[in-house]
C-alpha positions in Angstrom: -9.5 -22.7 -1.6 -6.8 -20.6 0.1 -6.4 -18.4 -3.0 -10.2 -18.0 -3.5 -10.4 -16.9 0.2 -7.7 -14.3 -0.5 -9.6 -13.1 -3.6 -12.8 -12.6 -1.5 -10.9 -10.0 0.5 -9.9 -8.0 -2.6 -12.5 -5.2 -3.2 -12.3 -5.7 -7.0 -13.7 -9.2 -6.7 -15.9 -8.9 -3.5 -19.1 -9.1 -5.6 -18.2 -12.5 -7.1 -19.9 -15.7 -5.7 -17.7 -18.5 -4.2 -17.8 -20.7 -7.4 -16.6 -17.7 -9.5 -13.9 -16.9 -7.0 -12.7 -20.5 -7.2 -12.7 -20.3 -11.0 -10.8 -17.1 -11.0 -8.3 -18.5 -8.4 -7.4 -21.2 -10.9 -6.1 -18.5 -13.3 -3.8 -16.9 -10.8 0.0 -17.4 -11.2 2.3 -17.3 -8.1 5.4 -15.1 -8.1 8.1 -14.7 -5.4 10.4 -11.8 -4.8 13.4 -11.2 -2.5 13.6 -8.2 -0.2 14.6 -5.2 -2.3 13.7 -6.8 -5.6 11.9 -4.7 -8.1 8.6 -6.3 -9.2 8.2 -3.8 -12.1 9.6 -0.4 -13.2 7.7 2.7 -14.1 7.0 2.8 -17.8 7.3 -1.0 -18.1 4.6 -2.6 -20.3 1.8 -4.0 -18.2 0.8 -7.7 -18.4 -0.7 -8.5 -15.1 -2.0 -7.2 -11.8 -0.6 -8.4 -8.5 -2.4 -9.5 -5.3 -0.1 -9.8 -2.3 -0.3 -13.2 -0.6 2.5 -12.6 1.9 5.0 -9.8 2.4 5.2 -6.1 1.9 5.5 -3.9 -1.3 6.1 -0.2 -1.8 4.9 1.7 -4.8 7.4 4.5 -5.6 8.4 7.1 -8.0 11.5 9.3 -8.2 11.7 13.1 -7.8 13.6 15.4 -10.3 16.4 15.4 -7.7 16.6 11.6 -7.7 14.9 11.1 -4.3 12.6 8.1 -3.8 9.0 9.0 -3.0 6.7 6.3 -1.6 3.2 6.6 -2.9 1.8 3.6 -1.1 2.9 0.8 1.2 1.0 -2.5 0.7 0.8 -5.8 2.5 -1.1 -9.1 2.4 -4.5 -8.8 0.8 -3.7 -5.6 -1.0 -3.4 -5.4 -4.8 -1.6 -3.2 -7.3 -0.9 -2.9 -11.0 -4.6 -3.0 -12.0 -4.7 0.5 -13.6 -2.6 -0.4 -16.5 -4.8 -3.4 -17.2 -7.7 -1.1 -17.8 -6.1 1.3 -20.3 -3.2 -1.0 -21.5 -0.8 1.9 -20.7 2.7 1.5 -19.2 3.3 1.2 -15.4 2.8 4.5 -13.7 5.3 3.8 -10.8 7.8 1.3 -9.5 6.8 -1.6 -7.3 9.5 -3.0 -4.9 9.4 -5.8 -2.4 10.2 -4.5 1.1 10.4 -8.0 2.5 10.4 -11.5 1.0 7.1 -11.3 -0.8 4.7 -13.7 -2.6 2.1 -12.4 -5.0 -0.6 -13.9 -7.2 -0.8 -12.4 -10.7 -3.9 -12.1 -12.9 -3.2 -11.7 -16.6 -4.7 -8.9 -18.7 -6.8 -11.2 -20.8 -8.2 -13.0 -17.7 -9.0 -9.7 -16.0 -11.0 -8.4 -19.0 -12.7 -11.8 -19.4 -14.0 -11.8 -15.8 -15.1 -8.2 -16.2 -17.1 -8.9 -19.4 -18.8 -12.0 -17.8 -19.6 -10.3 -14.5 -20.6 -6.7 -15.2 -21.4 -6.2 -11.5 -17.6 -6.0 -11.1 -17.6 -2.7 -13.0 -18.9 -0.9 -9.9 -16.1 -2.4 -7.8 -13.5 -1.2 -10.3 -15.0 2.3 -10.3 -15.0 2.5 -6.5 -11.3 1.3 -6.4 -10.3 3.9 -9.0 -12.2 6.6 -7.1 -10.3 5.6 -3.9 -7.0 5.8 -5.8 -7.8 9.3 -7.0 -9.0 10.4 -3.6 -5.8 9.2 -2.0 -3.7 11.1 -4.6 -5.7 14.3 -3.9 -5.2 13.9 -0.2 -1.5 13.4 -0.6 -1.3 16.6 -2.7 -3.3 18.6 -0.1 -1.1 17.3 2.7 2.0 18.3 0.9 0.7 21.8 0.4 -1.1 22.5 3.7 0.5 20.4 6.4 4.0 20.9 8.0 6.3 18.0 8.6 5.1 17.2 12.2 1.4 17.1 11.0 2.2 15.0 7.9 4.2 12.5 9.8 1.5 12.2 12.5 -1.2 11.7 9.9 0.8 9.1 8.0 1.6 7.1 11.2 -2.1 7.1 12.1 -3.1 6.1 8.6 -0.7 3.1 8.7 -1.9 2.2 12.2 -5.5 2.4 11.0 -4.9 0.1 8.1 -2.2 -2.2 9.5 -2.5 -1.8 13.2 -2.5 -4.5 15.9 -3.8 -3.6 19.4 -1.3 -4.4 22.1 -0.9 -3.7 25.8 1.3 -0.8 24.9 -0.9 0.8 22.1 -1.4 0.2 18.4 1.5 -1.5 16.7 1.9 -0.8 13.0 2.2 -4.3 11.5 4.8 -3.3 8.9 8.6 -3.4 8.9 9.3 0.2 8.3 12.7 1.9 8.2 13.1 5.6 9.0 14.1 6.0 5.3 10.7 4.4 4.3 8.8 6.9 6.5 10.9 9.8 5.1 10.1 8.7 1.5 6.4 8.4 2.5 6.2 12.0 3.7 8.6 13.5 1.3 11.5 14.6 3.5 15.0 13.5 4.5 15.7 10.6 6.8 17.4 12.9 9.3 14.2 15.1 9.5 12.0 12.1 10.2 14.6 10.8 12.7 14.4 14.1 14.6 10.5 14.1 14.6 10.3 10.5 15.7 12.7 11.2 18.6 10.5 14.1 19.7 7.3 11.9 19.5 9.0 9.2 21.5 10.2 11.7 24.2 6.6 13.0 24.4 5.4 9.4 25.0 3.3 9.4 21.8 5.1 6.6 20.0 7.4 3.7 20.9 10.1 2.5 18.4 11.9 -0.8 18.5 14.0 -1.5 15.4 11.6 -1.4 12.5 8.5 -1.7 14.7 6.5 1.4 15.6 3.8 1.5 18.2 1.3 4.4 18.5 1.1 4.8 22.3 -1.5 7.6 22.3 -3.4 7.8 19.1 -5.7 10.6 20.3 -2.8 12.9 21.4 -0.9 12.1 18.1 -4.0 13.1 16.1 -4.0 16.5 17.8 -0.7 17.2 16.1 -2.4 17.2 12.7 -4.6 20.3 13.4 
């Protein structure tokens, strides 16, 4: 029942009734990964999609200069690796556990079987693909049109919107992020992000404790985007 409840939160399967979710949950295979362990590499053959049960995963690629670029940061309830199941192509990026992570995997054959028996899922798949493309478009536009302070502010607000927890001090990003992670997410060096975060903290817009970041003043931080 626990795995079926997790599936119900995944947009791909949101249209399935509870008995179908229970059936599908029976096909899931658990996997565990250590912090820093690679789940799969770019260009690996694809055999399954992953749903994060606990933990945190970054989807990355590498620039021509050898620098890591983080395309997405995902946590419990998020899913990844589904694109290759649709076209049977190789993995388009690396997936790396940022913390001790447990995923549930759905094999290629089971994915296609559930799609064929429940055509209403096709719309969900199309919506998820559209969201992935829109996200990629926005990243490209940000890289072209926004300077570093604006890109960092926007990324912090996006993370807070998706993984934020309201506290007495503001909105805490419920992810264990290093400054290197943030640098890779906005496409700059760690030193550049360190400098910008220091400025934001001095301005009272964010609070940083270890790998925890709290957005103290979301409205003021948003003004830095425009």
